[in-house]
CHARMM-style PDB file with segment names, atoms N, HN, CA, C and O in Angstrom:
ATOM      1  N   PRO     1      74.412  30.423 -32.758  1.00  0.00      PROA
ATOM      2  CA  PRO     1      74.008  29.565 -31.649  1.00  0.00      PROA
ATOM      3  C   PRO     1      75.062  29.558 -30.541  1.00  0.00      PROA
ATOM      4  O   PRO     1      76.241  29.818 -30.781  1.00  0.00      PROA
ATOM      5  N   ASP     2      74.611  29.255 -29.332  1.00  0.00      PROA
ATOM      6  HN  ASP     2      73.653  29.043 -29.138  1.00  0.00      PROA
ATOM      7  CA  ASP     2      75.513  29.162 -28.184  1.00  0.00      PROA
ATOM      8  C   ASP     2      76.381  27.921 -28.283  1.00  0.00      PROA
ATOM      9  O   ASP     2      75.932  26.866 -28.731  1.00  0.00      PROA
ATOM     10  N   GLU     3      77.609  28.058 -27.866  1.00  0.00      PROA
ATOM     11  HN  GLU     3      77.974  28.915 -27.502  1.00  0.00      PROA
ATOM     12  CA  GLU     3      78.508  26.909 -27.838  1.00  0.00      PROA
ATOM     13  C   GLU     3      78.309  26.157 -26.520  1.00  0.00      PROA
ATOM     14  O   GLU     3      78.087  26.756 -25.468  1.00  0.00      PROA
ATOM     15  N   ILE     4      78.393  24.863 -26.606  1.00  0.00      PROA
ATOM     16  HN  ILE     4      78.573  24.376 -27.460  1.00  0.00      PROA
ATOM     17  CA  ILE     4      78.266  24.031 -25.417  1.00  0.00      PROA
ATOM     18  C   ILE     4      79.652  23.521 -25.054  1.00  0.00      PROA
ATOM     19  O   ILE     4      80.379  22.989 -25.894  1.00  0.00      PROA
ATOM     20  N   ARG     5      79.998  23.694 -23.793  1.00  0.00      PROA
ATOM     21  HN  ARG     5      79.408  24.126 -23.112  1.00  0.00      PROA
ATOM     22  CA  ARG     5      81.276  23.189 -23.299  1.00  0.00      PROA
ATOM     23  C   ARG     5      81.015  22.166 -22.203  1.00  0.00      PROA
ATOM     24  O   ARG     5      80.243  22.427 -21.280  1.00  0.00      PROA
ATOM     25  N   ILE     6      81.634  21.039 -22.296  1.00  0.00      PROA
ATOM     26  HN  ILE     6      82.261  20.827 -23.045  1.00  0.00      PROA
ATOM     27  CA  ILE     6      81.516  20.017 -21.261  1.00  0.00      PROA
ATOM     28  C   ILE     6      82.586  20.305 -20.218  1.00  0.00      PROA
ATOM     29  O   ILE     6      83.782  20.267 -20.504  1.00  0.00      PROA
ATOM     30  N   LEU     7      82.133  20.593 -19.010  1.00  0.00      PROA
ATOM     31  HN  LEU     7      81.161  20.624 -18.778  1.00  0.00      PROA
ATOM     32  CA  LEU     7      83.056  20.948 -17.944  1.00  0.00      PROA
ATOM     33  C   LEU     7      83.507  19.725 -17.144  1.00  0.00      PROA
ATOM     34  O   LEU     7      84.616  19.697 -16.611  1.00  0.00      PROA
ATOM     35  N   GLU     8      82.665  18.746 -17.070  1.00  0.00      PROA
ATOM     36  HN  GLU     8      81.764  18.769 -17.503  1.00  0.00      PROA
ATOM     37  CA  GLU     8      82.962  17.583 -16.247  1.00  0.00      PROA
ATOM     38  C   GLU     8      82.111  16.418 -16.717  1.00  0.00      PROA
ATOM     39  O   GLU     8      80.989  16.623 -17.179  1.00  0.00      PROA
ATOM     40  N   THR     9      82.614  15.218 -16.610  1.00  0.00      PROA
ATOM     41  HN  THR     9      83.526  15.051 -16.234  1.00  0.00      PROA
ATOM     42  CA  THR     9      81.810  14.034 -16.905  1.00  0.00      PROA
ATOM     43  C   THR     9      81.772  13.151 -15.665  1.00  0.00      PROA
ATOM     44  O   THR     9      82.719  13.113 -14.880  1.00  0.00      PROA
ATOM     45  N   ARG    10      80.674  12.453 -15.507  1.00  0.00      PROA
ATOM     46  HN  ARG    10      79.904  12.484 -16.145  1.00  0.00      PROA
ATOM     47  CA  ARG    10      80.489  11.556 -14.361  1.00  0.00      PROA
ATOM     48  C   ARG    10      79.799  10.294 -14.830  1.00  0.00      PROA
ATOM     49  O   ARG    10      79.035  10.301 -15.795  1.00  0.00      PROA
ATOM     50  N   THR    11      80.081   9.221 -14.134  1.00  0.00      PROA
ATOM     51  HN  THR    11      80.702   9.215 -13.350  1.00  0.00      PROA
ATOM     52  CA  THR    11      79.355   7.985 -14.368  1.00  0.00      PROA
ATOM     53  C   THR    11      78.029   8.078 -13.630  1.00  0.00      PROA
ATOM     54  O   THR    11      77.995   8.445 -12.455  1.00  0.00      PROA
ATOM     55  N   VAL    12      76.966   7.757 -14.293  1.00  0.00      PROA
ATOM     56  HN  VAL    12      76.993   7.459 -15.247  1.00  0.00      PROA
ATOM     57  CA  VAL    12      75.631   7.836 -13.702  1.00  0.00      PROA
ATOM     58  C   VAL    12      75.148   6.427 -13.408  1.00  0.00      PROA
ATOM     59  O   VAL    12      75.265   5.529 -14.241  1.00  0.00      PROA
ATOM     60  N   SER    13      74.611   6.249 -12.224  1.00  0.00      PROA
ATOM     61  HN  SER    13      74.516   6.979 -11.548  1.00  0.00      PROA
ATOM     62  CA  SER    13      74.046   4.946 -11.869  1.00  0.00      PROA
ATOM     63  C   SER    13      72.859   5.164 -10.941  1.00  0.00      PROA
ATOM     64  O   SER    13      72.761   6.178 -10.250  1.00  0.00      PROA
ATOM     65  N   PHE    14      71.977   4.201 -10.947  1.00  0.00      PROA
ATOM     66  HN  PHE    14      72.056   3.378 -11.508  1.00  0.00      PROA
ATOM     67  CA  PHE    14      70.803   4.260 -10.080  1.00  0.00      PROA
ATOM     68  C   PHE    14      71.174   3.718  -8.716  1.00  0.00      PROA
ATOM     69  O   PHE    14      71.752   2.637  -8.609  1.00  0.00      PROA
ATOM     70  N   GLN    15      70.847   4.463  -7.672  1.00  0.00      PROA
ATOM     71  HN  GLN    15      70.377   5.342  -7.758  1.00  0.00      PROA
ATOM     72  CA  GLN    15      71.043   4.007  -6.308  1.00  0.00      PROA
ATOM     73  C   GLN    15      69.827   4.397  -5.487  1.00  0.00      PROA
ATOM     74  O   GLN    15      69.364   5.537  -5.529  1.00  0.00      PROA
ATOM     75  N   CYS    16      69.335   3.453  -4.760  1.00  0.00      PROA
ATOM     76  HN  CYS    16      69.712   2.527  -4.726  1.00  0.00      PROA
ATOM     77  CA  CYS    16      68.220   3.747  -3.861  1.00  0.00      PROA
ATOM     78  C   CYS    16      68.766   3.745  -2.442  1.00  0.00      PROA
ATOM     79  O   CYS    16      69.584   2.893  -2.092  1.00  0.00      PROA
ATOM     80  N   ASN    17      68.328   4.676  -1.635  1.00  0.00      PROA
ATOM     81  HN  ASN    17      67.664   5.367  -1.919  1.00  0.00      PROA
ATOM     82  CA  ASN    17      68.817   4.747  -0.259  1.00  0.00      PROA
ATOM     83  C   ASN    17      67.821   4.168   0.742  1.00  0.00      PROA
ATOM     84  O   ASN    17      67.832   4.526   1.920  1.00  0.00      PROA
ATOM     85  N   CYS    18      66.963   3.272   0.264  1.00  0.00      PROA
ATOM     86  HN  CYS    18      66.954   2.981  -0.693  1.00  0.00      PROA
ATOM     87  CA  CYS    18      66.041   2.632   1.195  1.00  0.00      PROA
ATOM     88  C   CYS    18      66.822   1.653   2.068  1.00  0.00      PROA
ATOM     89  O   CYS    18      67.866   1.141   1.666  1.00  0.00      PROA
ATOM     90  N   ASN    19      66.308   1.408   3.245  1.00  0.00      PROA
ATOM     91  HN  ASN    19      65.460   1.824   3.572  1.00  0.00      PROA
ATOM     92  CA  ASN    19      66.878   0.391   4.122  1.00  0.00      PROA
ATOM     93  C   ASN    19      65.838   0.014   5.168  1.00  0.00      PROA
ATOM     94  O   ASN    19      64.812   0.680   5.310  1.00  0.00      PROA
ATOM     95  N   ARG    20      66.110  -1.040   5.882  1.00  0.00      PROA
ATOM     96  HN  ARG    20      66.943  -1.581   5.767  1.00  0.00      PROA
ATOM     97  CA  ARG    20      65.164  -1.571   6.858  1.00  0.00      PROA
ATOM     98  C   ARG    20      64.851  -0.540   7.953  1.00  0.00      PROA
ATOM     99  O   ARG    20      63.699  -0.408   8.366  1.00  0.00      PROA
ATOM    100  N   ASP    21      65.857   0.178   8.415  1.00  0.00      PROA
ATOM    101  HN  ASP    21      66.792   0.071   8.080  1.00  0.00      PROA
ATOM    102  CA  ASP    21      65.625   1.178   9.470  1.00  0.00      PROA
ATOM    103  C   ASP    21      64.683   2.278   9.007  1.00  0.00      PROA
ATOM    104  O   ASP    21      63.821   2.725   9.763  1.00  0.00      PROA
ATOM    105  N   ARG    22      64.848   2.709   7.776  1.00  0.00      PROA
ATOM    106  HN  ARG    22      65.549   2.346   7.161  1.00  0.00      PROA
ATOM    107  CA  ARG    22      63.993   3.771   7.237  1.00  0.00      PROA
ATOM    108  C   ARG    22      62.534   3.296   7.165  1.00  0.00      PROA
ATOM    109  O   ARG    22      61.616   4.031   7.527  1.00  0.00      PROA
ATOM    110  N   LEU    23      62.337   2.068   6.696  1.00  0.00      PROA
ATOM    111  HN  LEU    23      63.083   1.471   6.401  1.00  0.00      PROA
ATOM    112  CA  LEU    23      60.970   1.558   6.601  1.00  0.00      PROA
ATOM    113  C   LEU    23      60.389   1.272   7.981  1.00  0.00      PROA
ATOM    114  O   LEU    23      59.183   1.405   8.192  1.00  0.00      PROA
ATOM    115  N   SER    24      61.238   0.883   8.910  1.00  0.00      PROA
ATOM    116  HN  SER    24      62.217   0.774   8.740  1.00  0.00      PROA
ATOM    117  CA  SER    24      60.788   0.683  10.283  1.00  0.00      PROA
ATOM    118  C   SER    24      60.286   2.002  10.873  1.00  0.00      PROA
ATOM    119  O   SER    24      59.289   2.023  11.595  1.00  0.00      PROA
ATOM    120  N   SER    25      60.972   3.090  10.567  1.00  0.00      PROA
ATOM    121  HN  SER    25      61.781   3.073   9.980  1.00  0.00      PROA
ATOM    122  CA  SER    25      60.528   4.392  11.082  1.00  0.00      PROA
ATOM    123  C   SER    25      59.214   4.825  10.429  1.00  0.00      PROA
ATOM    124  O   SER    25      58.419   5.540  11.038  1.00  0.00      PROA
ATOM    125  N   ILE    26      58.995   4.390   9.195  1.00  0.00      PROA
ATOM    126  HN  ILE    26      59.641   3.809   8.701  1.00  0.00      PROA
ATOM    127  CA  ILE    26      57.702   4.677   8.553  1.00  0.00      PROA
ATOM    128  C   ILE    26      56.592   3.952   9.303  1.00  0.00      PROA
ATOM    129  O   ILE    26      55.535   4.526   9.565  1.00  0.00      PROA
ATOM    130  N   LEU    27      56.837   2.679   9.650  1.00  0.00      PROA
ATOM    131  HN  LEU    27      57.696   2.213   9.437  1.00  0.00      PROA
ATOM    132  CA  LEU    27      55.847   1.941  10.442  1.00  0.00      PROA
ATOM    133  C   LEU    27      55.617   2.632  11.779  1.00  0.00      PROA
ATOM    134  O   LEU    27      54.489   2.683  12.270  1.00  0.00      PROA
ATOM    135  N   GLY    28      56.681   3.163  12.366  1.00  0.00      PROA
ATOM    136  HN  GLY    28      57.597   3.122  11.967  1.00  0.00      PROA
ATOM    137  CA  GLY    28      56.561   3.852  13.644  1.00  0.00      PROA
ATOM    138  C   GLY    28      55.775   5.147  13.568  1.00  0.00      PROA
ATOM    139  O   GLY    28      55.338   5.670  14.592  1.00  0.00      PROA
ATOM    140  N   SER    29      55.593   5.663  12.373  1.00  0.00      PROA
ATOM    141  HN  SER    29      55.948   5.238  11.540  1.00  0.00      PROA
ATOM    142  CA  SER    29      54.824   6.896  12.219  1.00  0.00      PROA
ATOM    143  C   SER    29      53.316   6.630  12.098  1.00  0.00      PROA
ATOM    144  O   SER    29      52.513   7.564  12.083  1.00  0.00      PROA
ATOM    145  N   LEU    30      52.946   5.360  12.012  1.00  0.00      PROA
ATOM    146  HN  LEU    30      53.598   4.602  12.024  1.00  0.00      PROA
ATOM    147  CA  LEU    30      51.524   5.019  11.923  1.00  0.00      PROA
ATOM    148  C   LEU    30      50.833   5.224  13.266  1.00  0.00      PROA
ATOM    149  O   LEU    30      51.486   5.310  14.306  1.00  0.00      PROA
ATOM    150  N   GLU    31      49.522   5.301  13.230  1.00  0.00      PROA
ATOM    151  HN  GLU    31      48.992   5.231  12.385  1.00  0.00      PROA
ATOM    152  CA  GLU    31      48.730   5.417  14.454  1.00  0.00      PROA
ATOM    153  C   GLU    31      48.849   4.125  15.265  1.00  0.00      PROA
ATOM    154  O   GLU    31      49.034   3.045  14.703  1.00  0.00      PROA
ATOM    155  N   ILE    32      48.742   4.247  16.576  1.00  0.00      PROA
ATOM    156  HN  ILE    32      48.592   5.124  17.032  1.00  0.00      PROA
ATOM    157  CA  ILE    32      48.866   3.094  17.465  1.00  0.00      PROA
ATOM    158  C   ILE    32      47.864   2.003  17.101  1.00  0.00      PROA
ATOM    159  O   ILE    32      48.219   0.825  17.062  1.00  0.00      PROA
ATOM    160  N   HSD    33      46.627   2.381  16.838  1.00  0.00      PROA
ATOM    161  HN  HSD    33      46.338   3.338  16.871  1.00  0.00      PROA
ATOM    162  CA  HSD    33      45.617   1.356  16.538  1.00  0.00      PROA
ATOM    163  C   HSD    33      45.911   0.640  15.212  1.00  0.00      PROA
ATOM    164  O   HSD    33      45.565  -0.532  15.058  1.00  0.00      PROA
ATOM    165  N   ASP    34      46.541   1.327  14.259  1.00  0.00      PROA
ATOM    166  HN  ASP    34      46.822   2.278  14.384  1.00  0.00      PROA
ATOM    167  CA  ASP    34      46.901   0.676  12.998  1.00  0.00      PROA
ATOM    168  C   ASP    34      48.010  -0.354  13.212  1.00  0.00      PROA
ATOM    169  O   ASP    34      47.965  -1.449  12.652  1.00  0.00      PROA
ATOM    170  N   LEU    35      48.993  -0.001  14.016  1.00  0.00      PROA
ATOM    171  HN  LEU    35      49.030   0.889  14.471  1.00  0.00      PROA
ATOM    172  CA  LEU    35      50.057  -0.960  14.338  1.00  0.00      PROA
ATOM    173  C   LEU    35      49.492  -2.161  15.080  1.00  0.00      PROA
ATOM    174  O   LEU    35      49.848  -3.304  14.793  1.00  0.00      PROA
ATOM    175  N   GLN    36      48.610  -1.895  16.035  1.00  0.00      PROA
ATOM    176  HN  GLN    36      48.321  -0.967  16.269  1.00  0.00      PROA
ATOM    177  CA  GLN    36      48.007  -2.992  16.796  1.00  0.00      PROA
ATOM    178  C   GLN    36      47.196  -3.909  15.884  1.00  0.00      PROA
ATOM    179  O   GLN    36      47.199  -5.127  16.061  1.00  0.00      PROA
ATOM    180  N   GLU    37      46.517  -3.334  14.927  1.00  0.00      PROA
ATOM    181  HN  GLU    37      46.514  -2.345  14.783  1.00  0.00      PROA
ATOM    182  CA  GLU    37      45.744  -4.141  13.970  1.00  0.00      PROA
ATOM    183  C   GLU    37      46.662  -5.050  13.156  1.00  0.00      PROA
ATOM    184  O   GLU    37      46.331  -6.209  12.904  1.00  0.00      PROA
ATOM    185  N   MET    38      47.811  -4.523  12.747  1.00  0.00      PROA
ATOM    186  HN  MET    38      48.079  -3.582  12.951  1.00  0.00      PROA
ATOM    187  CA  MET    38      48.780  -5.341  12.009  1.00  0.00      PROA
ATOM    188  C   MET    38      49.283  -6.503  12.872  1.00  0.00      PROA
ATOM    189  O   MET    38      49.423  -7.628  12.393  1.00  0.00      PROA
ATOM    190  N   ILE    39      49.550  -6.219  14.132  1.00  0.00      PROA
ATOM    191  HN  ILE    39      49.437  -5.305  14.521  1.00  0.00      PROA
ATOM    192  CA  ILE    39      50.018  -7.255  15.054  1.00  0.00      PROA
ATOM    193  C   ILE    39      48.936  -8.303  15.255  1.00  0.00      PROA
ATOM    194  O   ILE    39      49.218  -9.501  15.258  1.00  0.00      PROA
ATOM    195  N   ASP    40      47.701  -7.855  15.422  1.00  0.00      PROA
ATOM    196  HN  ASP    40      47.471  -6.882  15.419  1.00  0.00      PROA
ATOM    197  CA  ASP    40      46.582  -8.770  15.659  1.00  0.00      PROA
ATOM    198  C   ASP    40      46.322  -9.696  14.476  1.00  0.00      PROA
ATOM    199  O   ASP    40      45.799 -10.795  14.662  1.00  0.00      PROA
ATOM    200  N   GLN    41      46.670  -9.282  13.287  1.00  0.00      PROA
ATOM    201  HN  GLN    41      47.095  -8.389  13.136  1.00  0.00      PROA
ATOM    202  CA  GLN    41      46.469 -10.128  12.104  1.00  0.00      PROA
ATOM    203  C   GLN    41      47.422 -11.317  12.091  1.00  0.00      PROA
ATOM    204  O   GLN    41      47.210 -12.280  11.355  1.00  0.00      PROA
ATOM    205  N   ASN    42      48.477 -11.246  12.911  1.00  0.00      PROA
ATOM    206  HN  ASN    42      48.649 -10.463  13.509  1.00  0.00      PROA
ATOM    207  CA  ASN    42      49.431 -12.343  13.071  1.00  0.00      PROA
ATOM    208  C   ASN    42      50.019 -12.817  11.743  1.00  0.00      PROA
ATOM    209  O   ASN    42      50.221 -14.012  11.528  1.00  0.00      PROA
ATOM    210  N   GLN    43      50.287 -11.866  10.868  1.00  0.00      PROA
ATOM    211  HN  GLN    43      50.124 -10.895  11.043  1.00  0.00      PROA
ATOM    212  CA  GLN    43      50.899 -12.129   9.567  1.00  0.00      PROA
ATOM    213  C   GLN    43      52.076 -11.185   9.385  1.00  0.00      PROA
ATOM    214  O   GLN    43      52.040 -10.057   9.876  1.00  0.00      PROA
ATOM    215  N   PRO    44      53.117 -11.624   8.690  1.00  0.00      PROA
ATOM    216  CA  PRO    44      54.214 -10.684   8.409  1.00  0.00      PROA
ATOM    217  C   PRO    44      53.708  -9.536   7.535  1.00  0.00      PROA
ATOM    218  O   PRO    44      52.828  -9.720   6.694  1.00  0.00      PROA
ATOM    219  N   ILE    45      54.270  -8.371   7.745  1.00  0.00      PROA
ATOM    220  HN  ILE    45      54.985  -8.221   8.428  1.00  0.00      PROA
ATOM    221  CA  ILE    45      53.934  -7.196   6.935  1.00  0.00      PROA
ATOM    222  C   ILE    45      54.988  -7.069   5.850  1.00  0.00      PROA
ATOM    223  O   ILE    45      56.187  -7.105   6.127  1.00  0.00      PROA
ATOM    224  N   GLU    46      54.538  -6.922   4.624  1.00  0.00      PROA
ATOM    225  HN  GLU    46      53.565  -6.892   4.399  1.00  0.00      PROA
ATOM    226  CA  GLU    46      55.460  -6.732   3.500  1.00  0.00      PROA
ATOM    227  C   GLU    46      55.419  -5.270   3.082  1.00  0.00      PROA
ATOM    228  O   GLU    46      54.350  -4.708   2.839  1.00  0.00      PROA
ATOM    229  N   MET    47      56.595  -4.666   3.002  1.00  0.00      PROA
ATOM    230  HN  MET    47      57.463  -5.122   3.199  1.00  0.00      PROA
ATOM    231  CA  MET    47      56.710  -3.300   2.494  1.00  0.00      PROA
ATOM    232  C   MET    47      57.618  -3.347   1.275  1.00  0.00      PROA
ATOM    233  O   MET    47      58.648  -4.021   1.282  1.00  0.00      PROA
ATOM    234  N   ILE    48      57.231  -2.631   0.233  1.00  0.00      PROA
ATOM    235  HN  ILE    48      56.394  -2.084   0.227  1.00  0.00      PROA
ATOM    236  CA  ILE    48      58.000  -2.621  -1.008  1.00  0.00      PROA
ATOM    237  C   ILE    48      58.407  -1.182  -1.310  1.00  0.00      PROA
ATOM    238  O   ILE    48      57.569  -0.280  -1.337  1.00  0.00      PROA
ATOM    239  N   CYS    49      59.704  -0.980  -1.537  1.00  0.00      PROA
ATOM    240  HN  CYS    49      60.384  -1.712  -1.515  1.00  0.00      PROA
ATOM    241  CA  CYS    49      60.193   0.345  -1.903  1.00  0.00      PROA
ATOM    242  C   CYS    49      59.666   0.689  -3.295  1.00  0.00      PROA
ATOM    243  O   CYS    49      59.799  -0.104  -4.228  1.00  0.00      PROA
ATOM    244  N   HSD    50      59.081   1.851  -3.428  1.00  0.00      PROA
ATOM    245  HN  HSD    50      58.974   2.495  -2.671  1.00  0.00      PROA
ATOM    246  CA  HSD    50      58.510   2.259  -4.719  1.00  0.00      PROA
ATOM    247  C   HSD    50      59.572   2.682  -5.724  1.00  0.00      PROA
ATOM    248  O   HSD    50      59.270   2.847  -6.906  1.00  0.00      PROA
ATOM    249  N   PHE    51      60.790   2.856  -5.280  1.00  0.00      PROA
ATOM    250  HN  PHE    51      61.035   2.722  -4.320  1.00  0.00      PROA
ATOM    251  CA  PHE    51      61.861   3.253  -6.191  1.00  0.00      PROA
ATOM    252  C   PHE    51      62.610   2.053  -6.754  1.00  0.00      PROA
ATOM    253  O   PHE    51      62.788   1.943  -7.967  1.00  0.00      PROA
ATOM    254  N   CYS    52      63.053   1.145  -5.868  1.00  0.00      PROA
ATOM    255  HN  CYS    52      62.909   1.234  -4.883  1.00  0.00      PROA
ATOM    256  CA  CYS    52      63.881   0.024  -6.327  1.00  0.00      PROA
ATOM    257  C   CYS    52      63.166  -1.320  -6.289  1.00  0.00      PROA
ATOM    258  O   CYS    52      63.697  -2.313  -6.786  1.00  0.00      PROA
ATOM    259  N   ARG    53      61.978  -1.368  -5.711  1.00  0.00      PROA
ATOM    260  HN  ARG    53      61.547  -0.562  -5.306  1.00  0.00      PROA
ATOM    261  CA  ARG    53      61.163  -2.581  -5.611  1.00  0.00      PROA
ATOM    262  C   ARG    53      61.705  -3.618  -4.632  1.00  0.00      PROA
ATOM    263  O   ARG    53      61.289  -4.776  -4.661  1.00  0.00      PROA
ATOM    264  N   GLU    54      62.633  -3.205  -3.765  1.00  0.00      PROA
ATOM    265  HN  GLU    54      62.971  -2.264  -3.742  1.00  0.00      PROA
ATOM    266  CA  GLU    54      63.145  -4.111  -2.734  1.00  0.00      PROA
ATOM    267  C   GLU    54      62.016  -4.410  -1.748  1.00  0.00      PROA
ATOM    268  O   GLU    54      61.264  -3.513  -1.367  1.00  0.00      PROA
ATOM    269  N   LYS    55      61.903  -5.674  -1.339  1.00  0.00      PROA
ATOM    270  HN  LYS    55      62.515  -6.403  -1.648  1.00  0.00      PROA
ATOM    271  CA  LYS    55      60.858  -6.078  -0.398  1.00  0.00      PROA
ATOM    272  C   LYS    55      61.447  -6.220   0.997  1.00  0.00      PROA
ATOM    273  O   LYS    55      62.545  -6.746   1.177  1.00  0.00      PROA
ATOM    274  N   TYR    56      60.700  -5.743   1.972  1.00  0.00      PROA
ATOM    275  HN  TYR    56      59.808  -5.315   1.826  1.00  0.00      PROA
ATOM    276  CA  TYR    56      61.086  -5.855   3.372  1.00  0.00      PROA
ATOM    277  C   TYR    56      59.920  -6.496   4.119  1.00  0.00      PROA
ATOM    278  O   TYR    56      58.763  -6.129   3.914  1.00  0.00      PROA
ATOM    279  N   TYR    57      60.233  -7.449   4.979  1.00  0.00      PROA
ATOM    280  HN  TYR    57      61.173  -7.748   5.145  1.00  0.00      PROA
ATOM    281  CA  TYR    57      59.208  -8.126   5.764  1.00  0.00      PROA
ATOM    282  C   TYR    57      59.411  -7.825   7.241  1.00  0.00      PROA
ATOM    283  O   TYR    57      60.532  -7.864   7.749  1.00  0.00      PROA
ATOM    284  N   PHE    58      58.323  -7.527   7.915  1.00  0.00      PROA
ATOM    285  HN  PHE    58      57.412  -7.495   7.503  1.00  0.00      PROA
ATOM    286  CA  PHE    58      58.341  -7.246   9.341  1.00  0.00      PROA
ATOM    287  C   PHE    58      57.441  -8.256  10.036  1.00  0.00      PROA
ATOM    288  O   PHE    58      56.237  -8.311   9.788  1.00  0.00      PROA
ATOM    289  N   GLU    59      58.044  -9.052  10.912  1.00  0.00      PROA
ATOM    290  HN  GLU    59      59.023  -9.007  11.114  1.00  0.00      PROA
ATOM    291  CA  GLU    59      57.308 -10.069  11.671  1.00  0.00      PROA
ATOM    292  C   GLU    59      56.711  -9.444  12.933  1.00  0.00      PROA
ATOM    293  O   GLU    59      57.049  -8.315  13.290  1.00  0.00      PROA
ATOM    294  N   GLN    60      55.825 -10.177  13.606  1.00  0.00      PROA
ATOM    295  HN  GLN    60      55.550 -11.094  13.317  1.00  0.00      PROA
ATOM    296  CA  GLN    60      55.120  -9.666  14.783  1.00  0.00      PROA
ATOM    297  C   GLN    60      56.054  -9.176  15.889  1.00  0.00      PROA
ATOM    298  O   GLN    60      55.795  -8.112  16.451  1.00  0.00      PROA
ATOM    299  N   PRO    61      57.131  -9.899  16.232  1.00  0.00      PROA
ATOM    300  CA  PRO    61      57.989  -9.369  17.306  1.00  0.00      PROA
ATOM    301  C   PRO    61      58.562  -7.982  16.988  1.00  0.00      PROA
ATOM    302  O   PRO    61      58.665  -7.132  17.872  1.00  0.00      PROA
ATOM    303  N   GLU    62      58.924  -7.764  15.752  1.00  0.00      PROA
ATOM    304  HN  GLU    62      58.841  -8.454  15.033  1.00  0.00      PROA
ATOM    305  CA  GLU    62      59.452  -6.445  15.384  1.00  0.00      PROA
ATOM    306  C   GLU    62      58.355  -5.381  15.394  1.00  0.00      PROA
ATOM    307  O   GLU    62      58.588  -4.244  15.805  1.00  0.00      PROA
ATOM    308  N   LEU    63      57.165  -5.756  14.943  1.00  0.00      PROA
ATOM    309  HN  LEU    63      56.976  -6.679  14.610  1.00  0.00      PROA
ATOM    310  CA  LEU    63      56.036  -4.820  14.990  1.00  0.00      PROA
ATOM    311  C   LEU    63      55.699  -4.459  16.436  1.00  0.00      PROA
ATOM    312  O   LEU    63      55.377  -3.310  16.742  1.00  0.00      PROA
ATOM    313  N   MET    64      55.778  -5.459  17.323  1.00  0.00      PROA
ATOM    314  HN  MET    64      56.039  -6.392  17.074  1.00  0.00      PROA
ATOM    315  CA  MET    64      55.496  -5.186  18.742  1.00  0.00      PROA
ATOM    316  C   MET    64      56.561  -4.266  19.330  1.00  0.00      PROA
ATOM    317  O   MET    64      56.239  -3.401  20.144  1.00  0.00      PROA
ATOM    318  N   ARG    65      57.822  -4.433  18.934  1.00  0.00      PROA
ATOM    319  HN  ARG    65      58.084  -5.136  18.273  1.00  0.00      PROA
ATOM    320  CA  ARG    65      58.891  -3.546  19.401  1.00  0.00      PROA
ATOM    321  C   ARG    65      58.633  -2.113  18.934  1.00  0.00      PROA
ATOM    322  O   ARG    65      58.800  -1.166  19.703  1.00  0.00      PROA
ATOM    323  N   ILE    66      58.226  -1.958  17.671  1.00  0.00      PROA
ATOM    324  HN  ILE    66      58.090  -2.727  17.047  1.00  0.00      PROA
ATOM    325  CA  ILE    66      57.937  -0.628  17.118  1.00  0.00      PROA
ATOM    326  C   ILE    66      56.771   0.005  17.884  1.00  0.00      PROA
ATOM    327  O   ILE    66      56.808   1.193  18.204  1.00  0.00      PROA
ATOM    328  N   LEU    67      55.746  -0.784  18.172  1.00  0.00      PROA
ATOM    329  HN  LEU    67      55.716  -1.749  17.911  1.00  0.00      PROA
ATOM    330  CA  LEU    67      54.597  -0.277  18.915  1.00  0.00      PROA
ATOM    331  C   LEU    67      55.004   0.132  20.337  1.00  0.00      PROA
ATOM    332  O   LEU    67      54.598   1.192  20.815  1.00  0.00      PROA
ATOM    333  N   LYS    68      55.799  -0.697  21.009  1.00  0.00      PROA
ATOM    334  HN  LYS    68      56.129  -1.557  20.621  1.00  0.00      PROA
ATOM    335  CA  LYS    68      56.229  -0.369  22.375  1.00  0.00      PROA
ATOM    336  C   LYS    68      57.050   0.916  22.395  1.00  0.00      PROA
ATOM    337  O   LYS    68      56.893   1.739  23.296  1.00  0.00      PROA
ATOM    338  N   GLU    69      57.915   1.089  21.415  1.00  0.00      PROA
ATOM    339  HN  GLU    69      58.043   0.420  20.683  1.00  0.00      PROA
ATOM    340  CA  GLU    69      58.707   2.334  21.334  1.00  0.00      PROA
ATOM    341  C   GLU    69      57.797   3.533  21.134  1.00  0.00      PROA
ATOM    342  O   GLU    69      58.006   4.587  21.735  1.00  0.00      PROA
ATOM    343  N   LYS    70      56.788   3.371  20.290  1.00  0.00      PROA
ATOM    344  HN  LYS    70      56.618   2.515  19.802  1.00  0.00      PROA
ATOM    345  CA  LYS    70      55.865   4.474  20.018  1.00  0.00      PROA
ATOM    346  C   LYS    70      55.063   4.820  21.279  1.00  0.00      PROA
ATOM    347  O   LYS    70      54.873   5.996  21.590  1.00  0.00      PROA
ATOM    348  N   VAL    71      54.599   3.807  21.996  1.00  0.00      PROA
ATOM    349  HN  VAL    71      54.753   2.852  21.744  1.00  0.00      PROA
ATOM    350  CA  VAL    71      53.800   4.034  23.198  1.00  0.00      PROA
ATOM    351  C   VAL    71      54.650   4.675  24.285  1.00  0.00      PROA
ATOM    352  O   VAL    71      54.158   5.535  25.015  1.00  0.00      PROA
ATOM    353  N   SER    72      55.905   4.281  24.410  1.00  0.00      PROA
ATOM    354  HN  SER    72      56.304   3.582  23.817  1.00  0.00      PROA
ATOM    355  CA  SER    72      56.765   4.851  25.453  1.00  0.00      PROA
ATOM    356  C   SER    72      57.126   6.304  25.170  1.00  0.00      PROA
ATOM    357  O   SER    72      57.397   7.072  26.093  1.00  0.00      PROA
ATOM    358  N   ILE    73      57.131   6.681  23.895  1.00  0.00      PROA
ATOM    359  HN  ILE    73      56.912   6.057  23.145  1.00  0.00      PROA
ATOM    360  CA  ILE    73      57.422   8.067  23.520  1.00  0.00      PROA
ATOM    361  C   ILE    73      56.203   8.961  23.743  1.00  0.00      PROA
ATOM    362  O   ILE    73      56.336  10.130  24.102  1.00  0.00      PROA
ATOM    363  N   SER    74      55.011   8.393  23.524  1.00  0.00      PROA
ATOM    364  HN  SER    74      54.904   7.442  23.233  1.00  0.00      PROA
ATOM    365  CA  SER    74      53.764   9.187  23.636  1.00  0.00      PROA
ATOM    366  C   SER    74      53.509   9.671  25.034  1.00  0.00      PROA
ATOM    367  OT1 SER    74      52.508  10.344  25.281  1.00  0.00      PROA
TER     368      SER     74
END
């Protein structure tokens, strides 16, 4: 049988690289009418990271800022 040699050891830990800016850019990738619909519902939007389960909430003023940025780029 082949011999196994350990060349290096490392501490392993779970880290998620999600953050508010990343999720904001995901919202910015939505269609304009979808963003407008979210704003019109006048409710905070909850986004949950599928890796770490961290919850992020986006209120209407932030959604409107994301929409304005998207419209100005288009």
